[in-house]
C-alpha positions in Angstrom: 81.0 113.8 39.4 80.6 113.1 35.7 82.8 114.6 33.0 82.6 114.6 29.3 85.9 114.9 27.5 85.6 116.0 23.8 89.1 115.6 22.3 90.3 114.1 19.0 94.0 113.6 20.0 93.8 110.0 21.3 96.9 110.0 23.4 95.9 113.2 25.2 92.4 111.8 25.6 93.7 108.6 27.2 95.9 110.6 29.6 93.1 112.9 30.6 90.7 110.0 31.3 93.3 108.0 33.3 94.2 111.0 35.5 90.7 112.2 36.1 89.4 108.7 36.8 92.2 108.4 39.4 90.7 111.5 41.0 87.4 109.6 41.2 85.6 111.3 38.3 83.3 109.4 36.0 84.6 110.1 32.5 82.8 109.8 29.1 84.5 110.7 25.9 83.8 111.9 22.3 86.4 112.2 19.6 84.4 114.1 17.0 81.6 116.7 16.7 78.8 114.3 15.9 79.5 112.0 18.9 79.9 115.0 21.2 76.6 116.5 20.1 74.8 113.2 20.8 76.4 112.9 24.3 75.5 116.5 25.1 71.9 116.1 23.9 71.4 112.9 25.8 73.0 113.5 29.1 73.9 116.1 31.7 77.5 116.6 32.9 79.1 118.4 35.8 81.8 119.6 33.5 82.6 119.4 29.8 86.2 119.6 28.6 85.8 121.0 25.0 88.4 120.9 22.3 87.8 123.6 19.8 89.3 121.9 16.7 87.4 118.7 15.9 87.7 116.7 12.7 84.1 117.3 11.6 83.2 120.6 13.3 84.0 123.4 15.6 83.8 122.9 19.4 82.5 126.5 19.8 79.4 125.6 17.8 78.7 122.9 20.4 79.1 125.5 23.2 76.7 127.8 21.5 74.1 125.1 21.1 74.5 124.0 24.7 73.9 127.6 25.9 71.0 128.0 23.5 69.4 124.9 25.1 69.9 126.5 28.5 71.9 123.6 29.8 73.9 124.2 33.0 76.9 121.9 32.4 80.2 123.6 33.2 82.5 124.1 30.2 86.3 124.4 30.0 87.6 125.1 26.5 90.8 123.3 25.6 92.7 124.8 22.7 96.1 125.0 21.1 95.4 128.7 20.3 96.7 131.1 22.9 95.3 134.4 21.8 93.4 137.0 23.8 90.8 137.1 21.0 90.1 133.4 21.1 89.9 133.4 24.9 87.5 136.4 25.0 85.3 134.8 22.2 85.1 131.5 24.1 84.3 133.1 27.4 81.7 135.4 25.9 80.0 132.3 24.4 79.5 131.1 28.0 82.6 128.9 28.8 83.6 128.8 32.4 87.3 128.6 31.8 89.9 128.4 28.9 93.0 126.1 29.1 95.8 126.2 26.5 97.6 123.1 25.3 100.0 121.8 26.5 98.9 121.8 30.1 99.7 119.9 33.3 97.0 117.3 34.2 97.1 118.5 37.8 96.2 122.0 36.7 93.3 120.6 34.6 92.1 118.7 37.6 92.2 121.9 39.8 90.3 123.8 37.2 87.6 121.1 36.8 87.1 121.0 40.6 86.8 124.8 40.7 84.2 124.9 37.9 82.2 122.2 39.6 82.3 124.1 43.0 81.1 127.3 41.3 78.4 125.6 39.3 77.0 123.1 41.8 78.1 124.5 45.2 78.3 128.3 44.9 82.1 128.2 45.1 82.2 126.5 48.5 84.9 124.0 49.5 82.9 122.8 52.6 79.3 121.8 52.6 77.5 121.8 56.0 74.1 120.3 56.7 73.7 120.5 60.4 76.1 117.9 61.8 77.0 116.6 58.4 80.1 118.1 56.8 81.3 117.3 53.3 84.8 118.5 52.3 84.9 118.8 48.5 88.7 119.2 48.3 89.6 116.3 50.6 86.6 114.3 49.5 85.7 113.4 53.1 82.5 113.2 55.1 82.2 113.9 58.8 79.3 113.8 61.2 79.8 115.5 64.6 83.5 115.9 63.7 83.9 112.2 63.3 84.8 110.7 59.8 82.4 108.5 58.0 84.0 105.8 55.9 82.1 105.8 52.5 82.9 104.0 49.3 83.5 106.0 46.2 79.9 105.3 44.9 78.4 106.2 48.3 80.3 109.5 48.4 79.2 110.3 44.9 75.6 109.4 45.7 75.6 111.6 48.8 77.2 114.5 46.9 74.7 114.2 44.1 71.8 114.3 46.5 73.3 117.2 48.4 73.8 119.2 45.2 70.1 118.7 44.5 69.0 119.3 48.1 65.2 119.5 48.6 64.7 118.4 45.0 63.4 115.0 43.8 66.0 113.2 41.7 64.8 110.3 39.6 66.4 106.8 39.8 67.5 107.1 36.2 69.2 110.4 36.9 71.1 108.8 39.8 72.0 105.8 37.6 73.4 108.0 34.9 75.3 110.1 37.4 76.9 107.0 39.1 77.5 105.0 35.9 77.5 107.4 33.0 75.8 106.4 29.7 76.2 102.7 30.8 73.1 103.2 32.9 71.0 102.4 29.8 72.1 98.7 29.9 70.7 98.1 33.4 67.5 96.0 33.6 66.6 97.5 37.0 67.9 99.8 39.7 68.9 97.3 42.3 72.5 98.7 42.4 71.0 102.1 43.4 69.0 100.5 46.2 72.1 98.8 47.5 74.2 102.0 47.5 71.3 104.0 49.0 70.7 101.4 51.7 74.4 101.3 52.7 74.7 105.1 52.6 71.7 105.6 54.9 72.9 102.9 57.2 76.4 104.5 57.6 74.9 108.0 58.1 72.4 106.7 60.7 75.1 104.7 62.6 77.1 107.9 62.8 74.2 109.7 64.4 72.8 111.6 61.4 69.0 111.7 61.0 67.5 109.9 58.0 66.5 112.8 55.8 66.9 110.9 52.5 63.3 110.4 51.5 62.3 107.6 49.1 59.4 108.4 46.7 58.0 105.2 45.4 58.6 104.6 41.7 59.9 108.2 41.4 63.2 108.7 43.1 64.8 110.3 46.2 65.0 113.6 47.9 67.7 114.9 50.4 65.7 117.1 52.7 67.5 119.9 54.7 
């Protein structure tokens, strides 16, 4: 899962990145309005953590632009203001949640996970695809009640395909999801082929049918 953290307080930003990366999220950052706008326009995120007060603009303006463009990224507003009016205004603009500074990083993590579940998986903690079961809280995968040992990238790849079940996802979209904006530096998609090959091999060895279809020069589709 890929997260954009928009925050100008550098110490808080570093703490958020360190904690969320330890929870296996891919984190990208922006410390001002202009950088945040460029990130939002160029990439899709599972969740955006949005500070309201930025040195060169207002975070709520970014939220309004995001909703105007009909983007589906989840948004949690992070603000030092704890007033009912500010909360209502942010939520009415389309934010999924509102978190007041200072906060515990464990609470932030729980709220991020909840937003992603609501946005991507209809609020479910457990995803079931016949004999394949993905536990979003424990971050485990089982086939016929037996655990499948996946690497972090393989798990993220499977989850991304599952969240887009029966849809074709391009190789670039997968690259961006697994590597963030660093995907632009890759000359080819060999690393995707490697992860995909290993994932399919592990699922097949555990007895799950090969329902990840490869579409030449286009991408992949998880058929269920």
